[in-house]
DORO-773249 format. One record per atom (N, C-alpha, C): residue in one letter; atom name; y, z, x. Coordinates in Angstrom, 3 decimals, m for minus. Layout:
<pts>
rest->a; atom->CA; y->Y; z->Z; x->X
...
</pts>
This chain:
<pts>
rest->x; atom->N; y->m1.161; z->0.000; x->0.846
rest->x; atom->CA; y->0.000; z->0.000; x->0.000
rest->x; atom->C; y->1.228; z->0.000; x->0.895
rest->x; atom->N; y->2.273; z->m0.652; x->0.406
rest->x; atom->CA; y->3.467; z->m0.805; x->1.207
rest->x; atom->C; y->4.699; z->m0.633; x->0.329
rest->x; atom->N; y->5.714; z->0.064; x->0.829
rest->x; atom->CA; y->6.996; z->0.191; x->0.143
rest->x; atom->C; y->7.995; z->m0.671; x->0.905
rest->x; atom->N; y->8.678; z->m1.558; x->0.170
rest->x; atom->CA; y->9.618; z->m2.482; x->0.805
rest->x; atom->C; y->10.994; z->m2.361; x->0.159
rest->x; atom->N; y->12.043; z->m2.414; x->0.978
rest->x; atom->CA; y->13.397; z->m2.440; x->0.445
rest->x; atom->C; y->13.642; z->m3.849; x->m0.062
rest->x; atom->N; y->13.972; z->m3.979; x->m1.355
rest->x; atom->CA; y->14.135; z->m5.292; x->m1.951
rest->x; atom->C; y->15.607; z->m5.705; x->m2.009
rest->x; atom->N; y->16.470; z->m4.840; x->m2.490
rest->x; atom->CA; y->17.877; z->m5.181; x->m2.699
rest->x; atom->C; y->18.739; z->m3.984; x->m2.337
rest->x; atom->N; y->19.840; z->m4.241; x->m1.691
rest->x; atom->CA; y->20.856; z->m3.208; x->m1.570
rest->x; atom->C; y->22.184; z->m3.829; x->m1.988
rest->x; atom->N; y->22.971; z->m3.038; x->m2.705
rest->x; atom->CA; y->24.213; z->m3.520; x->m3.276
rest->x; atom->C; y->25.282; z->m2.464; x->m3.059
rest->x; atom->N; y->26.440; z->m2.868; x->m2.609
rest->x; atom->CA; y->27.519; z->m1.918; x->m2.379
rest->x; atom->C; y->28.581; z->m2.115; x->m3.453
rest->x; atom->N; y->28.903; z->m1.021; x->m4.137
rest->x; atom->CA; y->29.947; z->m1.008; x->m5.151
rest->x; atom->C; y->30.922; z->0.085; x->m4.748
rest->x; atom->N; y->32.121; z->m0.308; x->m4.345
rest->x; atom->CA; y->33.082; z->0.669; x->m3.852
rest->x; atom->C; y->32.545; z->1.328; x->m2.596
rest->x; atom->N; y->32.502; z->2.649; x->m2.591
rest->x; atom->CA; y->31.986; z->3.397; x->m1.446
rest->x; atom->C; y->30.515; z->3.761; x->m1.591
rest->x; atom->N; y->29.881; z->3.338; x->m2.706
rest->x; atom->CA; y->28.498; z->3.704; x->m2.988
rest->x; atom->C; y->27.576; z->2.521; x->m2.732
rest->x; atom->N; y->26.477; z->2.750; x->m2.032
rest->x; atom->CA; y->25.464; z->1.723; x->m1.791
rest->x; atom->C; y->24.229; z->2.054; x->m2.621
rest->x; atom->N; y->23.757; z->1.073; x->m3.382
rest->x; atom->CA; y->22.574; z->1.237; x->m4.222
rest->x; atom->C; y->21.416; z->0.472; x->m3.607
rest->x; atom->N; y->20.213; z->1.044; x->m3.679
rest->x; atom->CA; y->19.023; z->0.424; x->m3.121
rest->x; atom->C; y->17.959; z->0.269; x->m4.199
rest->x; atom->N; y->17.205; z->m0.814; x->m4.139
rest->x; atom->CA; y->16.023; z->m1.007; x->m4.983
rest->x; atom->C; y->14.852; z->m1.217; x->m4.044
rest->x; atom->N; y->13.713; z->m0.684; x->m4.423
rest->x; atom->CA; y->12.511; z->m0.788; x->m3.608
rest->x; atom->C; y->11.382; z->m1.400; x->m4.422
rest->x; atom->N; y->10.496; z->m2.119; x->m3.761
rest->x; atom->CA; y->9.290; z->m2.661; x->m4.372
rest->x; atom->C; y->8.105; z->m1.937; x->m3.775
rest->x; atom->N; y->7.109; z->m1.686; x->m4.618
rest->x; atom->CA; y->5.891; z->m1.052; x->m4.139
rest->x; atom->C; y->4.705; z->m1.841; x->m4.696
rest->x; atom->N; y->3.784; z->m2.199; x->m3.838
rest->x; atom->CA; y->2.580; z->m2.912; x->m4.261
rest->x; atom->C; y->1.541; z->m1.881; x->m4.688
rest->x; atom->N; y->1.047; z->m2.030; x->m5.905
rest->x; atom->CA; y->0.053; z->m1.110; x->m6.449
rest->x; atom->C; y->m1.255; z->m1.855; x->m6.698
rest->x; atom->N; y->m2.372; z->m1.131; x->m6.783
rest->x; atom->CA; y->m3.668; z->m1.780; x->m7.026
rest->x; atom->C; y->m3.716; z->m2.452; x->m8.399
rest->x; atom->N; y->m4.629; z->m3.384; x->m8.558
rest->x; atom->CA; y->m4.775; z->m4.137; x->m9.804
rest->x; atom->C; y->m5.103; z->m3.231; x->m10.989
rest->x; atom->N; y->m5.657; z->m2.052; x->m10.742
rest->x; atom->CA; y->m5.989; z->m1.108; x->m11.820
rest->x; atom->C; y->m4.767; z->m0.766; x->m12.668
rest->x; atom->N; y->m3.582; z->m0.877; x->m12.097
rest->x; atom->CA; y->m2.351; z->m0.549; x->m12.830
rest->x; atom->C; y->m2.179; z->m1.489; x->m14.018
rest->x; atom->N; y->m2.574; z->m2.752; x->m13.880
rest->x; atom->CA; y->m2.474; z->m3.704; x->m14.986
rest->x; atom->C; y->m3.349; z->m3.277; x->m16.162
rest->x; atom->N; y->m4.441; z->m2.597; x->m15.894
rest->x; atom->CA; y->m5.361; z->m2.158; x->m16.933
rest->x; atom->C; y->m4.924; z->m0.841; x->m17.571
rest->x; atom->N; y->m3.937; z->m0.177; x->m16.985
rest->x; atom->CA; y->m3.475; z->1.105; x->m17.521
rest->x; atom->C; y->m2.424; z->0.855; x->m18.597
rest->x; atom->N; y->m1.991; z->1.923; x->m19.216
rest->x; atom->CA; y->m0.929; z->1.799; x->m20.222
rest->x; atom->C; y->0.435; z->2.150; x->m19.619
rest->x; atom->N; y->0.595; z->2.001; x->m18.319
rest->x; atom->CA; y->1.836; z->2.380; x->m17.648
rest->x; atom->C; y->2.821; z->1.229; x->m17.463
rest->x; atom->N; y->2.389; z->m0.006; x->m17.703
rest->x; atom->CA; y->3.303; z->m1.133; x->m17.547
rest->x; atom->C; y->4.433; z->m1.062; x->m18.568
rest->x; atom->N; y->5.638; z->m1.346; x->m18.135
rest->x; atom->CA; y->6.840; z->m1.347; x->m18.980
rest->x; atom->C; y->7.133; z->0.021; x->m19.597
rest->x; atom->N; y->6.710; z->1.080; x->m18.969
rest->x; atom->CA; y->6.978; z->2.451; x->m19.434
rest->x; atom->C; y->7.904; z->3.148; x->m18.444
rest->x; atom->N; y->8.613; z->4.160; x->m18.913
rest->x; atom->CA; y->9.407; z->5.009; x->m18.028
rest->x; atom->C; y->8.445; z->5.901; x->m17.258
rest->x; atom->N; y->8.597; z->5.948; x->m15.954
rest->x; atom->CA; y->7.715; z->6.742; x->m15.114
rest->x; atom->C; y->8.509; z->7.789; x->m14.358
rest->x; atom->N; y->7.850; z->8.890; x->m14.052
rest->x; atom->CA; y->8.451; z->9.973; x->m13.271
rest->x; atom->C; y->7.837; z->9.925; x->m11.879
rest->x; atom->N; y->8.683; z->9.861; x->m10.867
rest->x; atom->CA; y->8.213; z->9.781; x->m9.489
rest->x; atom->C; y->8.697; z->11.006; x->m8.733
rest->x; atom->N; y->7.793; z->11.645; x->m8.018
rest->x; atom->CA; y->8.181; z->12.789; x->m7.192
rest->x; atom->C; y->7.607; z->12.592; x->m5.792
rest->x; atom->N; y->8.358; z->13.082; x->m4.818
rest->x; atom->CA; y->7.949; z->12.957; x->m3.419
rest->x; atom->C; y->7.854; z->14.356; x->m2.834
rest->x; atom->N; y->6.691; z->14.689; x->m2.298
rest->x; atom->CA; y->6.458; z->15.974; x->m1.644
rest->x; atom->C; y->5.801; z->15.713; x->m0.302
rest->x; atom->N; y->6.452; z->16.120; x->0.755
rest->x; atom->CA; y->5.956; z->15.896; x->2.118
rest->x; atom->C; y->5.577; z->14.438; x->2.299
rest->x; atom->N; y->4.315; z->14.111; x->2.531
rest->x; atom->CA; y->3.872; z->12.730; x->2.743
rest->x; atom->C; y->3.147; z->12.171; x->1.525
rest->x; atom->N; y->3.488; z->12.663; x->0.320
rest->x; atom->CA; y->2.765; z->12.275; x->m0.882
rest->x; atom->C; y->3.746; z->11.815; x->m1.957
rest->x; atom->N; y->3.474; z->10.655; x->m2.576
rest->x; atom->CA; y->4.267; z->10.150; x->m3.694
rest->x; atom->C; y->3.407; z->10.246; x->m4.941
rest->x; atom->N; y->3.945; z->10.870; x->m6.003
rest->x; atom->CA; y->3.227; z->11.008; x->m7.264
rest->x; atom->C; y->3.973; z->10.231; x->m8.330
rest->x; atom->N; y->3.251; z->9.355; x->m9.046
rest->x; atom->CA; y->3.822; z->8.572; x->m10.138
rest->x; atom->C; y->3.094; z->8.994; x->m11.403
rest->x; atom->N; y->3.861; z->9.448; x->m12.408
rest->x; atom->CA; y->3.247; z->9.864; x->m13.663
rest->x; atom->C; y->4.086; z->9.408; x->m14.840
rest->x; atom->N; y->3.454; z->9.344; x->m15.983
rest->x; atom->CA; y->4.125; z->8.924; x->m17.197
rest->x; atom->C; y->5.144; z->9.986; x->m17.595
rest->x; atom->N; y->6.363; z->9.558; x->m17.904
rest->x; atom->CA; y->7.406; z->10.490; x->m18.324
rest->x; atom->C; y->7.279; z->10.679; x->m19.833
rest->x; atom->N; y->6.738; z->11.800; x->m20.253
rest->x; atom->CA; y->6.443; z->12.034; x->m21.660
rest->x; atom->C; y->7.692; z->12.110; x->m22.525
rest->x; atom->N; y->8.836; z->12.444; x->m21.942
rest->x; atom->CA; y->10.088; z->12.514; x->m22.693
rest->x; atom->C; y->10.526; z->11.130; x->m23.180
rest->x; atom->N; y->10.237; z->10.086; x->m22.399
rest->x; atom->CA; y->10.685; z->8.741; x->m22.716
rest->x; atom->C; y->9.531; z->7.798; x->m23.026
rest->x; atom->N; y->8.358; z->8.322; x->m23.317
rest->x; atom->CA; y->7.181; z->7.455; x->m23.451
rest->x; atom->C; y->6.994; z->6.892; x->m24.864
rest->x; atom->N; y->7.843; z->7.257; x->m25.826
rest->x; atom->CA; y->7.694; z->6.717; x->m27.173
rest->x; atom->C; y->8.073; z->5.248; x->m27.162
rest->x; atom->N; y->7.308; z->4.455; x->m27.885
rest->x; atom->CA; y->7.591; z->3.013; x->m27.915
rest->x; atom->C; y->8.798; z->2.748; x->m28.798
rest->x; atom->N; y->9.563; z->1.757; x->m28.421
rest->x; atom->CA; y->10.768; z->1.372; x->m29.164
rest->x; atom->C; y->10.405; z->0.223; x->m30.083
rest->x; atom->N; y->10.748; z->0.360; x->m31.360
rest->x; atom->CA; y->10.437; z->m0.684; x->m32.337
rest->x; atom->C; y->11.703; z->m1.313; x->m32.851
</pts>
């Protein structure tokens, strides 16, 4: 797995960054596509989980 810097944009004095991460094909089979996700970083570990506060589908 690899994390890559995709875009950086400077607006005024603030610089914004976007990153791409390649995930295994199993992600396509999950219900996480197009959902709000919660990401946390602890030491050398990245955890991605479904954000239950924003997980309701919009109709």
